[in-house]
N, C-alpha and C positions, 0 to 999 in steps of 0.2 A: 371464365375463371379457371386458372390452372393450379394444379397441385405442385408444390415445390419439387417433389420427386421427379416430375416430368420435365422440368426446366433444364436447359443447358446452362448451368451457372458457372461462373469463374471458380477456379480451384486455388485455394491458398495453402501453401506448404508450411503452415505455422509450426509444425512439429520439428522442422529442420533447423539446425544450428545457424545456418547461413541466413535464414529468415530474420532471426533476432538482431543481426548486425544492422539492418536497415529495413524495418517492416513497411515503412510508409509508401514507397513506390509500388509495392505489391497491392496495397489497398487502393491506391489511385488507379491502377490498371483494372482491378476488379470492378470499381465503380464505373469505369468507362464501358465495361461489358454489360453490367447490370446495375441499376442505380442504387440498390440498397441491399442486395443479398448475394452471398457467395457460399461456397462449401469448403470444408476441409475434412480431414480423415475422421473427425468425430462430430459430424453434424453440420448444421447451418451456421453461417457467420453473418451478422447484421452489420453492414459497413457504413450506414448512413445515420447521421446525428438525429434527424427528426424521427426516423424509424425506430431508433433505440428508445427515444422518449415516448413515442406513441405505444410501442409494445410493452414498455414497463408499466404503463397505466393499466394493462391487463395482467399484471403479475399474479393476481389472485387465480388466474387460470393456468398457473405454472407451479412447479415445485423445484426445490433445490436439488443439486446434482450429486451431493457428496456420497450417497449410497452407490451411485453408478461409478463414481471415481474409484471407490474402493474395489468394486467388481472389476473394472478395467485394469486396475493395477494388480489384480489377483491377491489382494491383501485382506480379505475378510477374516475376522477373528484375530488379527494381529494387533499389537498395541497402537500402531499408527492408524490402522483401519478403524479400530474402535473409536479412537479420538476423533477422526474425521466424521464419523457418524453421530458423535455426541456434541461437538462444539457448537458455539453460539450461531455461527452462520448456517449450520445444518438444521437448526430448529425452525419450526414454522408455527404460525398462529399463536395460541395462548402461551405456550412455553417460551417462544421467542420473546413475546411482549413482556412476560413476567421477568425474565432476566434483563432485558433491555431497560425496563422501568427501574430496576435496582441501580443500574449503572448510569443512567441518563443524567442525574443531577451533577455528577462529577465531570461531565464532558460537554457542558453547555458553552456557548461563546463567552459568557461571563467567567466561567471557571477557567477557560483557556487564557483569557486576558489577565485574570488574577495570578496566573502562574508564569507570566512573561518574565518577571524578575528572576524567578528560579531558572528559566531557560537561559537567560543572559548570563547568569552566574555559572551555569554548567558549561556553556560553550566557551566562555572566557577561561575557565579553569582548564579545559581541554587544550585550548590554544596555548596557554602557558606551558603545558606539558609537551606539546608536539612541535611548537615553532622552533625551539632550539635545534631540532633535527636538521633543518634546512631543506629537507626533501622527505616525502613520505607518500604512501598510497592514500589518496584522498578518500576513496571508498572505505578503507579500513578506519580512517579517522572519523568519517561521518557515521560509521556504525555505532560508535561509542556515545554519540550525542543524544539521539532520541531515547535510546534504551536507558541511559543514565537518568534522563528526565523521568522516565517511567518508574525506575527504581526509587527515585526520590518521592514520587507521588504515592507509590505503594508502600513505601517504608522498608525497602530492601536495600542492603548495602551494595553500592556499585562495584565493590570488590568481586562480586560473583560474575561480572560480565565476561571477563576473558574465558572462563570455563564454560559459559553458556553460548558464546557467539556461534560456534559451529552447529550447535543444536538448533538455535533460532534460524540460522541461515538455511539449514536443511529443511525444517518444517515449512519455511516460506516457499519452497519449491513444490508444495503438495499439489497445487492445481495445474502444474505443468504436465502431469500424468505421464512422466517419462520414467520407465522402469529402472533406468540407470541410477536414479536418486533414491530408490526405495530403501536400500540398506541404511543410508545416512538418515533418512526420515524416520525409520524405525528406531534407530539409536537416539535420534534427537528427541522423540516423544518420551522415551524412557528417562533420558537425562532431565527433561523438564518436569516430568511427573515426580521424580525423586526430589528435585529442587523445591517445587511448590509445596509438596507435602511437608518438607522440613520447614519451610517458611511459615506455613500455617501452624504447625506444631509449636514452633518457637514463639510465635505471637500469643498463642493460647497459654503457653507456660509462663510468659512474661508480658502480660498486657501493659500497654502504655497508660499510665495514670496521670490525670491532670493536664493532658496535652490535647490539642485539637485533633479530632479523628482524621486519620489519613484514609486512603482508599481501601486498604486492607482492613482497617477497623470497620468501615462501613459494610464491606462484604461479609465480615464475620458476624456483624449484627444481623444482617439479612439471613445468614445461615442459621443463627441462633433462634430467630423468630419464625423459621420455617419458610422463608422466602426463596431459599435455594438449598439443595441437598449438598452433602459433603463432596460428592463427585462433581456436581455442577460448580461448586466453589473452586475446586482445583482446576477444572477445565477452563473456567473464566480467567483465572490467573495466567494459565499458559497462553490463552488466546491474547490477553492484554500484553504480555511480554513480547510475543511474536509479532503482533500487530504494531506495537510500539517500537520494534526494532526494524522491521523489514521495509515497509513502504516508505516511511519517512527517510530512512537512510538512502534508499534508491532515488527518491525525488530530490533530496539535497545534492546528491552526487550529479544527477542529470542537470540540475540548475547550475551548479558550478561549472560543469562541462560546457554548457551553452555560452557561458560568459568568458571562457578562456580565449575565444577569438573575437571578443567584443570588449576590448579594454576600456572604452569610454563608458559603456554600461556598467562594467565591473566597478570602476572607480565611483560612479554615481551611486551604485547600490551600497557602497560603504559610507558615502557622505550623506545620503538621504534615506532615512528610515522608511518613509512612505513609498519611495521609488523601489526599494528592495521588495516591498510587498507586491508591487505591480510586476516585478520580475518573476516572483514566485507564481503569481496567477497566470502569467503568460507561459511559464514552463508547464503548468498543468494543462493548458490548452495545447501546447506544442508536443507534449510527450505523455504525461501521466504514466502509470506503470501497470495498471490492472485490467483484467477482463472478467466480466461476470458471465455466468452460464446458468441456464435453466432447462428443465425438461417440461414439455407441454402436457398438460393434463387432458387436453381436448384439442380438436382442430381449431386453429386460429386463422382467420382470413384477414389479410392486410394488403392493400393496394392491388387487389385482383389476384393475389397468390394465397393459396391455402397451405399453411404449415401444418404438418400432420401430427396428430396425437402421438405422444411419446418421443417425438423428435427432440434431439439436443440442439439448443440454440445458444450461440456464443455472442456476447456483446463486448467487443474490444473497445473499452472506454478510452483507451489510450490513443485512439485515432479519430474519435468521433468529431472533434472540432478542428482537425487539421484537414479541412475540406473547403474548397473555394466557394461552395454553395452556402456556407454558414460563417465564413470568416474571410474578409477581403484580404488578398495577398496572404493566403493561409500559410505559405512556406516561409514567410518573412517573420522573424522573431521580433516582435514589437510590443514591449511592455506598456506602451501608451495607447494601444489600440482600443477601439470600441468593443465592449463585451456584452452586447445584447444577446448573443447566444453563449450562455455561460458554459464553462467546461463541466463535464460530468465525471471527472476522475475519481470521485468518491462514491460513485454508484447512484442509484435511484431506488425509490420504493421503500418497503418496510426494512430492507437490509442495508440501507444506505450507511456508509461508514460512521459508526458512533464516535470515533475519535477524530473526525475531520477537522474540528476547530482547534484541538490540541495540535494536530499535525501541521496545519497551516501556520499556526502561531510559532511553533518551534522551528519550522523551516525558515520562516520570515526572520526570526531573531537570530538564528544560526547564520543565515546568509549575510545579514547586515554586519555581524561581528567579524565573520571570516573576511569579507571584502574590505573591512576597515583595517584588519591587522595583518593580512597576507598581501604583500605587494608584488606586482609583476609575476603572477603565476604562469607557469608554462608546463606543457605536458606533451609527450609523444602520442597521447591518445589512450583510449581504453585498451586494456589487455584482453578483454573478452566481453561477452554479453550473457545475461541470464536468459533462460528460455522465455519466448514470447507468451505462450498461453498462460503462464502462471503470473508471478510478480516480476515483470520485466525490468531491466535496468542494466547498468554497467557492472562488469566484474573486473575490478581493478582499474584505478586511474592514477598512475604515478605522477607526481608533480614536484617541481622545484620552484623556488620563490625567493623573494627578499622579505625581510621583516619590515613592516611599516613603522614609521616613527610614532604613529598615533598610539596613545595608551589605550588600554582596554576600557577604561571608563569614559573615553571621549565620546 
């Protein structure tokens, strides 16, 4: 049995901008050198789908990394640093379960399906506004869709979105651990704290009477009954806004990008609602956007290798099922493929993404409407890429197109 520190493991330059442009060949080369483990500047990287799943079963032997992220960024005592150490993903055990239990009823599969009509309304209203332009940045367009849905669920006016986009974009870079983004992340947290404090104060001053409770009403009820503190209430709202903005926007943009060179799939996704859902599932297998990270509380042995106590371990969920060992013709984008090895783009374990059903539903509804109403899209390609270790995705996707004759209600 060998200790991980003694192994000559492949090295991944995940911190470099060039890596983000096409990370997949790097992981394929790493797996050719070692079947499941690599290194980068901040610890180990698990490169194998089964290894990710097997190690997450032992998540109780690990802890979250947000305290260390703050230290690495030299941001202890700052507004951004304090938020990183407080927010929901940083919580463990009973505190995490307490907050998650408050939110869970609003994020079930049934709740997601109940809101599909709202999602369809939002994306069609946005298309009504943007289609007359004849050309636009699809990533920018996509950013307005999931966060408008979240605004409607929480009871906030979508008019706030333009002023909050930069803040949410910046906070979404938090786990990239790149000091270049720290000033923007600091400013973003301040902006969001001011906004949610005003949102809470406004609702308390003018409660909604005789209406079905929205998500903000439910959170305020939990706060009033002692289920969460004032600080936790504000932090949860920031977390929901950022989560509702970043990952879904990036995944919708990646899905659209994959279809640009596949016109038959694109047309079918607009004609066939079920097929559009298969396209979304395949994009999550093919790309996803996130990586999880943990710190080991003790030595953990796996496949004859001991990963040492206090080691940082990265789980790049975005590459786990793009592997020939777990998906036949893994480099082939095939919405009709067998899915016996399901993607893990929303994570695993106690911290699995709470909003996964909402996210999948809105990307599904958004893609179907977009493919139905935007005809013959074309693009020179992405203008750039987000850092890989954080929430990966495209940074700018200019498109031109024709307007389809299909009406939005068809």
